[in-house]
C-alpha positions in Angstrom: 0.6 11.2 -39.2 0.0 8.2 -37.0 -3.6 7.4 -35.5 -2.1 8.0 -32.0 -0.8 11.5 -33.1 -4.2 12.3 -34.6 -5.9 11.2 -31.4 -3.6 13.4 -29.4 -4.2 16.4 -31.6 -8.0 15.9 -31.6 -7.8 15.7 -27.7 -5.8 18.9 -27.6 -8.2 20.7 -29.9 -11.1 19.6 -27.7 -9.5 20.7 -24.5 -8.6 24.2 -26.0 -12.2 24.5 -27.2 -13.5 23.8 -23.7 -11.1 26.2 -22.2 -12.2 29.1 -24.5 -15.8 28.2 -24.0 -15.4 28.5 -20.2 -13.3 31.7 -20.5 -16.2 33.4 -22.6 -19.2 31.9 -20.7 -19.4 34.4 -17.9 -20.5 37.0 -20.5 -23.6 35.0 -21.3 -24.8 33.6 -18.0 -26.1 35.0 -14.7 -24.2 35.3 -11.4 -26.1 32.4 -10.1 -24.6 30.1 -12.7 -21.0 31.7 -12.4 -21.2 30.7 -8.7 -22.1 27.1 -9.4 -19.3 26.9 -12.1 -17.0 28.4 -9.6 -17.8 25.6 -7.0 -17.3 23.1 -9.8 -13.7 24.3 -10.3 -13.0 24.5 -6.8 -14.1 20.7 -6.4 -12.2 19.8 -9.4 -9.0 20.9 -7.9 -9.7 19.0 -4.6 -10.6 15.9 -6.5 -7.4 16.3 -8.6 -5.4 16.3 -5.4 -7.4 13.1 -4.0 -6.7 11.5 -7.4 -2.9 11.9 -7.1 -2.9 10.4 -3.6 -5.5 7.6 -4.3 -6.2 7.2 -8.0 -2.4 7.0 -8.8 -0.6 6.1 -5.5 -3.2 4.0 -3.8 -3.3 6.0 -0.3 -6.8 7.5 0.4 -6.3 10.3 2.7 -9.8 11.1 4.2 -8.5 13.8 6.4 -6.8 15.6 3.6 -9.3 18.5 4.2 -6.8 19.5 6.9 -4.7 21.4 4.3 -7.8 23.0 2.9 -8.3 24.5 6.4 -4.7 25.3 6.7 -4.8 27.4 3.5 -7.9 29.2 4.5 -6.9 30.0 8.0 -3.3 30.9 7.2 -4.5 33.2 4.4 -6.9 34.8 6.7 -4.0 35.4 9.3 -1.6 36.8 7.0 -4.2 39.0 5.4 -5.1 40.4 8.7 -1.5 41.2 9.4 -1.7 43.5 6.4 -0.4 41.4 3.6 -2.3 41.3 0.1 -4.2 38.1 -0.9 -1.5 37.4 -3.7 1.2 37.4 -1.0 -0.8 35.7 1.8 -2.1 32.5 -0.4 1.4 31.6 -1.5 2.7 31.7 2.3 -0.3 29.7 3.4 0.5 27.1 0.7 4.1 27.1 2.0 2.7 26.5 5.5 0.6 23.5 4.3 3.6 22.1 2.5 5.7 22.1 5.8 2.8 20.6 7.6 2.4 17.8 5.1 6.1 16.9 5.4 6.1 16.9 9.2 2.9 14.8 9.3 3.6 12.6 6.2 6.8 11.3 7.4 5.3 9.3 10.2 1.8 8.8 9.1 2.6 7.6 5.6 4.3 4.5 7.1 0.7 3.4 7.7 -1.3 1.7 4.8 -4.9 1.2 3.8 -7.7 2.0 6.3 -5.0 2.7 9.0 -3.7 5.6 6.9 -7.2 6.8 6.2 -8.2 6.7 10.0 -4.9 8.3 11.0 -5.6 11.3 8.6 -9.1 11.8 10.0 -7.5 11.9 13.5 -5.0 14.5 12.4 -7.7 16.6 10.9 -9.8 16.4 14.1 -6.8 17.5 16.2 -5.8 20.2 14.0 -9.4 21.5 14.1 -9.5 21.4 17.9 -6.3 23.5 18.0 -7.8 26.1 15.7 -11.0 26.2 17.8 -9.0 26.8 21.0 -6.4 29.3 19.6 -9.0 32.2 20.0 -6.4 35.0 19.9 -5.1 33.8 16.6 -7.9 32.1 14.7 -11.0 33.7 16.3 -11.6 30.3 18.0 -15.0 28.3 17.2 -16.8 31.6 16.3 -14.5 31.8 13.2 -12.8 34.8 11.6 -13.4 37.2 8.8 -11.2 37.9 5.5 -11.2 41.3 3.8 -14.1 41.9 1.4 -13.4 42.9 -2.2 -15.0 46.3 -2.6 -16.2 45.8 -6.2 -19.8 45.3 -7.7 -21.1 41.8 -7.3 -20.8 41.0 -10.9 -17.2 41.8 -10.9 -16.6 39.7 -7.7 -18.2 36.8 -9.1 -16.0 37.0 -12.2 -12.9 37.5 -10.2 -13.3 34.3 -8.3 -14.7 32.4 -11.3 -11.5 33.1 -13.2 -9.3 32.6 -10.1 -10.7 29.1 -9.5 -10.7 28.3 -13.2 -7.1 29.2 -13.6 -6.1 27.2 -10.5 -8.1 24.1 -12.0 -6.2 24.4 -15.3 -2.9 24.8 -13.5 -3.5 21.9 -11.3 -4.6 19.6 -14.2 -1.4 20.6 -16.1 0.8 20.1 -13.0 -0.8 16.5 -12.5 -0.3 15.6 -16.1 3.5 16.5 -16.1 4.0 14.8 -12.7 2.3 11.7 -13.6 4.2 11.3 -16.9 7.6 12.0 -15.3 10.0 9.6 -13.6 8.6 10.8 -10.3 5.1 10.0 -11.6 6.2 6.4 -12.4 7.4 6.0 -8.9 4.1 7.2 -7.7 2.1 4.4 -9.8 4.7 1.8 -8.8 3.8 2.2 -5.2 0.2 1.6 -6.0 1.0 -1.5 -8.0 3.4 -3.1 -5.5 5.2 -1.0 -2.9 7.7 -3.6 -1.7 8.7 -4.3 -5.4 9.1 -0.6 -5.8 11.4 -0.5 -2.9 13.4 -3.4 -4.0 13.9 -1.7 -7.5 15.6 1.2 -5.7 12.7 3.7 -5.6 12.7 5.8 -2.4 9.0 5.2 -1.7 9.1 7.3 1.6 10.5 10.4 -0.4 7.9 9.7 -3.2 5.0 9.3 -0.7 5.9 12.5 1.1 6.6 14.5 -2.0 3.3 13.5 -3.6 1.4 14.5 -0.5 3.2 17.8 -0.4 2.0 18.5 -3.9 -1.5 17.5 -3.1 -1.2 19.7 0.0 0.2 22.7 -2.1 -2.8 22.9 -4.4 -5.5 21.9 -1.7 -4.2 24.9 0.5 -4.4 27.3 -2.3 -8.0 26.4 -3.1 -8.7 26.7 0.7 -7.3 30.2 0.7 -9.3 31.1 -2.4 -12.3 29.7 -0.8 -11.9 31.7 2.4 -11.2 34.9 0.5 -14.5 34.1 -1.5 -16.6 33.4 1.3 -15.0 36.4 3.4 -15.8 34.3 6.7 -14.5 30.9 7.6 -15.2 28.7 10.8 -13.2 25.6 11.9 -16.3 23.3 11.6 -16.8 24.6 8.1 -13.3 24.5 6.5 -12.2 21.3 8.2 -15.4 19.5 7.3 -14.7 16.1 5.8 -17.7 16.3 3.4 -15.3 18.4 1.2 -13.1 15.4 0.7 -16.1 13.0 0.7 -17.6 14.7 -2.2 -14.2 14.9 -3.9 -13.6 11.2 -3.6 -17.1 10.5 -5.2 -16.3 13.0 -8.0 -12.8 11.2 -8.7 -14.6 7.7 -8.7 -17.4 8.9 -11.1 -15.1 10.8 -13.5 -12.6 8.1 -13.4 -9.7 7.5 -10.8 -6.2 7.4 -12.2 -7.0 9.8 -15.2 -6.4 13.5 -15.5 -9.7 14.5 -16.8 -11.7 12.1 -14.6 -11.8 14.5 -11.5 -12.8 17.6 -13.7 -15.8 15.4 -15.4 -16.8 14.1 -12.1 -16.8 17.6 -10.5 -19.1 18.8 -13.4 -21.4 15.8 -13.0 -21.8 15.7 -9.3 -22.2 19.4 -8.8 -24.8 19.6 -11.8 -26.7 16.6 -10.3 -26.5 18.1 -6.7 -27.7 21.4 -7.9 -30.6 19.8 -9.9 -31.7 17.7 -6.9 -31.5 20.6 -4.5 -33.7 22.9 -6.8 -36.1 20.1 -7.8 -36.4 18.1 -4.7 -35.5 20.3 -1.8 -36.7 18.0 0.9 -35.2 14.8 -0.6 -32.2 16.3 -2.4 -29.7 14.1 -0.4 -31.6 10.9 -1.4 -32.0 12.0 -5.0 -28.2 12.8 -5.1 -27.4 9.4 -3.5 -29.5 7.4 -5.8 -28.1 9.2 -9.0 -24.5 8.5 -7.7 -25.3 4.8 -7.0 -26.8 4.5 -10.5 -23.7 6.2 -12.1 -21.3 4.0 -10.2 -23.3 0.8 -11.0 -23.4 1.5 -14.8 -20.0 3.2 -15.1 -17.8 1.4 -12.4 -14.5 2.6 -14.0 -15.8 6.2 -14.2 -16.8 8.2 -17.1 -13.3 8.8 -18.5 -12.2 5.2 -17.7 -15.2 3.7 -19.5 -14.6 5.8 -22.5 -10.9 4.9 -22.7 -11.8 1.3 -22.5 -14.4 1.4 -25.3 -11.9 3.1 -27.4 -9.1 0.6 -26.7 -11.7 -2.3 -27.3 -12.7 -0.9 -30.6 -9.0 -0.5 -31.6 -8.2 -4.0 -30.6 -11.1 -5.3 -32.7 -10.1 -3.3 -35.7 -6.6 -4.6 -35.3 -7.7 -8.3 -35.1 -10.1 -7.7 -38.2 -7.2 -6.2 -40.1 -5.0 -9.1 -39.4 -7.6 -11.6 -40.5 -8.0 -9.7 -43.7 -4.3 -9.6 -44.3 -3.8 -13.3 -43.5 -6.8 -14.3 -45.5 
């Protein structure tokens, strides 16, 4: 067995062990910690979607939260019409995909900060539409979703495993996408879009498709969030802080890596909870200082830094082996 195969097998074993621990963990912790972990899983999915667009493709969509809002509101609308959640959420996700294609075809022609600003504008416009469509969305007052009539402990577990499953499925989907021919096209756009075009890659199709994938998972987590909260309002589900936090998590965990967004979500949410409980009046300042320190000392993110360290050690070991062989 080669060293690379050993490393791959070790990684798989560690990931499977982590999954098993997270599956069993709700049996040993209180509802409070279950809710914290549920929020971590939710942000891990959002951060994965931002990572696909920014970490791999080089397009930072600050207004990407619009698909979170679409997922939440379309799920609420379909459920109010009588559909069960498991039917409403896929239809809401389909609505988000259609919206991403319609909006992506013109806006993805922009680049850099122009693209980022355009997505913020689209999110604001969509939020205004939702606030004024009182008959359909409930307007600025918000709308409700059906409440699960189960004991609180079972409700906590239901959403814990729902978000956990979505996080695992999103990570697997991103892994297979990035390591496919389509994924190589995504990464080539970040490296040099003009060169990718000249090599025959349909960059318009690739960018719109990548955004559609990100919109799919973002809308699903938005639908789950709405059902979890049982009440949503436009200024809540279209709040840019969802994406701001997701970007920070991606950077701290490691942009352009599969595990980075998950690790970043665990770090930031844990630090945020510690800052909130220990420094209630200054929690934002404590969280900001902690984030700056992490970024300063780990500029490539946790996963990126670990990968670099492993690679440097491997290079040093190979050089040492060459010296011994030649000597």
